[in-house]
C-alpha positions in Angstrom: -5.3 -5.1 -20.2 -7.0 -8.1 -21.8 -9.9 -5.9 -23.0 -11.3 -5.4 -19.5 -9.8 -2.0 -18.8 -10.7 0.6 -21.4 -12.4 4.0 -21.6 -15.5 2.2 -23.1 -15.8 0.0 -20.0 -16.6 2.7 -17.4 -15.8 1.5 -13.8 -14.0 -1.6 -15.0 -10.8 -0.7 -13.2 -12.6 0.1 -10.0 -14.6 -3.1 -10.1 -11.6 -5.2 -10.8 -9.6 -3.6 -8.0 -12.5 -4.0 -5.5 -13.0 -7.7 -6.3 -9.3 -8.3 -6.2 -9.1 -6.6 -2.8 -11.8 -8.8 -1.4 -10.7 -12.2 -2.6 -6.9 -11.7 -2.1 -7.4 -11.3 1.6 -7.4 -15.1 1.8 -3.7 -14.9 1.0 -3.2 -12.0 3.4 -4.5 -14.0 6.3 -2.3 -17.0 5.3 0.9 -15.0 4.9 0.4 -13.0 8.2 -0.3 -16.2 10.2 2.8 -17.9 8.7 5.0 -15.0 9.6 3.4 -14.7 13.0 4.0 -18.4 13.8 7.7 -18.0 12.7 8.1 -15.6 15.6 6.7 -18.2 18.0 3.2 -16.5 18.2 0.3 -18.5 19.4 -2.8 -16.3 19.1 -3.5 -16.5 15.4 -7.0 -15.0 15.8 -5.5 -11.8 17.1 -3.2 -11.4 14.1 -6.0 -12.3 11.7 -8.1 -9.6 13.3 -5.4 -7.0 13.0 -4.8 -8.1 9.4 -8.4 -7.5 8.4 -9.1 -4.4 10.5 -6.0 -2.3 11.1 -5.4 -0.9 7.6 -8.9 -1.3 6.3 -10.4 0.5 9.3 -8.2 3.6 8.8 -9.0 3.8 5.1 -12.7 3.2 5.7 -12.8 6.0 8.3 -11.2 8.5 6.0 -13.5 7.4 3.2 -16.6 7.8 5.3 -15.6 11.2 6.5 -14.9 12.4 3.0 -18.3 11.0 1.8 -20.0 12.8 4.7 -18.5 16.0 3.5 -19.9 15.4 0.0 -23.3 14.6 1.5 -23.1 17.9 3.4 -22.6 19.8 0.2 -25.7 18.0 -1.3 -23.5 16.8 -4.2 -24.6 14.0 -6.6 -21.0 12.6 -6.3 -21.7 11.2 -2.9 -21.7 7.4 -2.6 -25.3 6.2 -2.2 -26.4 4.4 0.9 -27.0 1.2 -1.0 -23.4 1.2 -2.3 -22.0 1.9 1.2 -24.0 -1.0 2.5 -22.6 -3.2 -0.3 -19.1 -2.2 0.6 -19.6 -3.0 4.3 -21.1 -6.4 3.3 -18.1 -7.1 1.1 -15.8 -6.3 4.1 -17.6 -8.1 6.9 -19.4 -10.7 4.9 -16.7 -11.9 2.6 -13.3 -10.3 3.3 -13.2 -10.9 7.1 -14.1 -14.6 6.8 -11.5 -15.1 4.1 -8.8 -13.6 6.3 -9.7 -15.9 9.2 -9.8 -18.9 6.9 -6.4 -18.0 5.4 -5.1 -17.4 8.9 -6.3 -20.8 10.1 -4.7 -22.6 7.2 -1.4 -20.7 7.5 -1.2 -21.3 11.3 -1.7 -25.1 10.8 1.3 -25.3 8.5 4.6 -26.2 10.1 6.7 -23.1 11.0 9.4 -21.9 8.7 12.9 -22.8 10.0 15.8 -20.4 9.9 18.4 -21.5 7.3 21.3 -21.0 9.8 21.7 -21.1 13.6 21.3 -17.7 15.3 22.8 -16.5 18.5 20.2 -15.8 21.2 22.4 -13.1 22.8 22.1 -9.9 20.7 25.5 -8.6 19.5 26.4 -5.0 19.9 26.1 -3.0 16.8 29.1 -0.9 15.9 28.9 2.9 15.3 27.5 3.5 11.9 28.5 6.0 9.2 26.3 9.1 8.8 24.8 7.8 5.5 23.6 4.6 7.2 21.3 6.6 9.5 17.9 4.8 9.4 16.0 8.0 8.5 18.4 9.1 5.8 18.7 5.6 4.1 14.9 5.2 4.2 14.3 8.6 2.5 17.0 7.9 0.0 15.5 4.5 -0.9 12.2 6.0 -2.0 13.7 8.4 -4.5 14.6 5.9 -7.2 11.2 4.1 -7.3 9.4 7.4 -7.4 11.6 8.6 -10.2 10.7 5.5 -12.3 7.0 6.4 -12.3 6.5 10.1 -11.6 6.0 10.9 -15.3 3.2 8.4 -15.6 1.9 9.7 -12.3 1.2 13.0 -14.0 -1.0 11.5 -16.6 -2.8 9.4 -14.0 -3.6 12.5 -11.8 -4.7 14.4 -14.9 -7.1 11.7 -15.9 -8.5 11.5 -12.4 -8.9 15.1 -11.4 -9.2 16.8 -14.8 -11.8 14.4 -16.3 -9.6 13.1 -19.1 -9.5 9.6 -20.5 -6.7 7.2 -19.6 -6.4 4.3 -22.0 -2.8 3.1 -22.1 -3.2 0.4 -19.5 -0.7 -1.8 -21.2 2.0 0.8 -20.7 0.8 1.4 -17.2 1.3 -2.3 -16.4 4.9 -2.1 -17.8 5.5 0.9 -15.5 4.1 -1.1 -12.6 6.5 -3.9 -13.3 9.4 -1.5 -13.5 8.3 0.0 -10.2 8.2 -3.4 -8.5 11.7 -4.4 -9.8 13.1 -1.0 -8.8 11.7 -1.3 -5.3 13.1 -4.8 -4.9 16.5 -3.8 -6.2 16.9 -0.7 -4.0 15.8 -2.6 -0.9 18.3 -5.4 -1.6 21.2 -3.0 -2.1 20.5 -0.9 1.0 19.9 -4.0 3.1 23.2 -5.4 1.8 25.1 -2.2 2.8 23.4 -2.4 6.2 24.4 -6.0 6.8 28.0 -5.2 5.7 28.0 -2.5 8.4 27.2 -5.3 10.9 23.8 -3.9 11.6 21.4 -6.8 11.8 18.2 -4.8 12.5 17.1 -4.9 8.9 13.5 -6.0 9.1 11.6 -2.7 9.5 14.2 -0.7 7.6 13.9 -3.0 4.5 10.1 -2.7 4.9 10.2 1.1 4.9 12.9 1.7 2.3 10.8 1.3 -0.8 7.6 2.3 1.1 9.0 5.8 1.6 8.3 6.4 -2.1 4.7 6.9 -1.1 5.8 10.0 0.8 7.2 11.4 -2.4 4.0 10.5 -4.1 2.0 12.5 -1.6 4.4 15.5 -1.9 4.1 15.3 -5.7 0.3 15.2 -5.3 0.5 18.4 -3.2 2.7 20.0 -5.8 0.2 19.0 -8.5 -2.6 20.5 -6.5 -1.0 23.9 -6.2 0.3 24.1 -9.7 -2.3 22.4 -12.0 -5.6 22.5 -10.2 -7.6 25.6 -9.5 -9.5 24.5 -6.4 -10.7 27.2 -4.0 -13.3 25.5 -1.9 -12.0 23.9 1.4 -14.2 20.8 1.0 -12.8 20.1 -2.5 -9.3 20.5 -1.1 -10.0 18.1 1.8 -11.4 15.6 -0.7 -8.3 15.8 -2.9 -5.8 15.4 0.0 -7.9 12.8 1.7 -8.1 10.6 -1.4 -4.4 11.1 -2.2 -3.6 10.2 1.4 -5.5 6.9 0.9 -3.7 6.3 -2.4 -0.3 7.0 -0.8 -1.0 4.7 2.1 -2.1 1.9 -0.2 0.9 2.4 -2.4 3.2 2.3 0.6 1.7 -1.0 1.8 1.8 -2.5 -1.6 5.4 -1.5 -2.4 6.8 -2.6 0.9 5.1 -6.0 0.6 6.5 -6.6 -2.9 10.0 -5.4 -2.0 10.2 -7.7 1.1 
């Protein structure tokens, strides 16, 4: 893409993703505070703190444990102390202040008004059909987005774990766009069916509908591990599933945000 991501530019994708992750947190703080204020929240600092630490702390904890396992094996693949310090500095020195700045700006904006008047007394939800069960509809909603990308996912896993080059970033971007459109469409359709059934509790279900495709991603990664990789050491297996757990969680967070 634009000449930045190619096999000749080693580490270009990782550097671009890392910098994007740091600086886009300004918008994360802004969006979370705006949504929080819409629900009559008053403590914007608390929501900004959760925005910057909840997901990142879990990912960082898994990453540090995996890196400690690599250190224990005296492998050269372990992340050096200087790089770890740089990552911590990016987190606490740049990302955290940006989240709080975005949260402050978002909370100072006027709250978003509902387009229609709502009844303060919750209405009873009628009995739903079996296919409108929350667990069933959420799991069904993740199949179509995963089906749109699982072929490309094979080549991505092969390039990562079997040391092969991946150079078709333009096609990968096209697949990413298809994935975003598919997630949005399947979320809209299932949310429409839910509202037609007079079930107004659509917030979390719409959030998790497309995010469930990350579950299929992790299951496919497990299938790939047992069928394509010949890993026998427990530490290597823990590294694989740990990194794929991080990738699945990140994918779930990304897809749910785009679909909503």
